[in-house]
C-alpha positions in Angstrom: 23.0 -6.9 -1.8 19.5 -8.2 -1.6 16.2 -6.5 -2.5 14.1 -5.6 0.5 11.1 -7.8 1.2 7.9 -5.9 0.3 6.2 -7.5 3.4 8.7 -5.5 5.5 7.8 -2.2 3.9 5.8 -1.1 6.9 2.1 -0.9 7.7 -0.2 1.5 5.9 -0.1 3.8 8.9 3.7 3.9 8.7 3.6 4.8 5.0 1.0 7.6 5.0 2.0 11.2 4.9 -0.6 12.6 7.4 -2.1 11.5 10.7 -5.5 10.1 10.8 -8.2 10.1 13.4 -10.7 7.3 14.1 -14.0 8.5 12.7 -17.0 6.7 11.2 -19.1 8.5 8.7 -21.0 7.3 5.6 -19.2 7.7 2.2 -20.9 7.4 -1.1 -18.3 6.3 -3.7 -17.8 5.5 -7.4 -14.6 3.9 -8.6 -13.6 1.0 -10.9 -16.5 -1.4 -11.1 -17.7 -0.4 -7.6 -20.4 2.1 -6.6 -22.1 2.2 -3.2 -22.1 3.4 0.3 -19.3 2.6 2.8 -18.1 3.7 6.2 -14.8 5.4 7.0 -12.8 3.8 9.7 -10.3 6.6 10.0 -9.7 9.8 8.1 -7.0 12.5 7.8 -6.2 15.5 5.6 -4.4 13.2 3.2 -6.7 10.3 3.0 -9.0 7.7 4.6 -9.7 4.1 5.1 -13.2 2.9 4.2 -14.8 -0.4 4.8 -16.4 -2.0 1.7 -16.7 -5.3 0.0 -16.6 -3.7 -3.4 -13.6 -4.9 -5.5 -11.4 -1.8 -5.7 -7.8 -2.4 -6.8 -4.8 -0.4 -6.0 -4.4 2.5 -8.4 -8.1 2.9 -9.1 -9.4 6.5 -9.1 -12.4 7.0 -6.8 -14.9 9.8 -6.3 -16.4 10.1 -2.8 -19.1 12.2 -1.1 -19.1 12.5 2.6 -20.3 14.8 5.4 -18.4 15.7 8.6 -19.6 18.1 11.2 -22.3 19.4 8.9 -19.9 20.1 6.0 -20.5 18.1 2.8 -17.4 17.3 0.7 -16.9 15.8 -2.8 -13.4 14.3 -2.8 -11.4 12.6 -5.5 -8.8 10.0 -4.6 -6.8 7.0 -5.6 -6.9 3.6 -3.9 -3.4 3.0 -2.4 -4.2 0.0 -0.3 -6.7 -2.8 -0.8 -7.8 -5.5 1.7 -10.3 -7.4 -0.6 -13.6 -8.1 1.1 -12.8 -5.7 3.9 -11.9 -2.2 2.7 -9.5 0.2 1.0 -7.1 3.0 1.9 -7.6 6.1 -0.3 -5.1 9.0 -0.8 -6.9 12.2 -1.6 -6.1 13.9 -4.9 -6.5 17.6 -5.6 -8.2 18.2 -2.3 -9.9 21.6 -2.1 -7.8 23.8 0.2 -10.9 24.7 2.2 -11.8 21.0 2.7 -8.2 20.3 3.7 -8.2 23.2 6.2 -11.5 21.9 7.6 -10.3 18.3 7.9 -7.1 19.4 9.6 -8.9 21.6 12.1 -11.8 19.2 12.7 -9.6 16.2 13.2 -7.1 18.0 15.5 -10.0 19.1 17.8 
């Protein structure tokens, strides 16, 4: 029996636990050695992808502030995918139930 090739594990979209919607909003973030402003590329109730050149490694905790549809949210997460020089995928941690309900409703509309 051979070990599976990690390159065949599937794309990030195949591994995530929630659907995402294409949406571009500004994100202020702090995590690892990076602090700054990025843009989301897509977002869902479980996480987001943000474009940034900041060096954020997989496993790094990150704090984010963003506003969608007039609602400001402060969200904590963990970097689960990194494309150095381009961006990172973030899985939300301990998402406020009201923020989760808002994201679910807003992104399904």
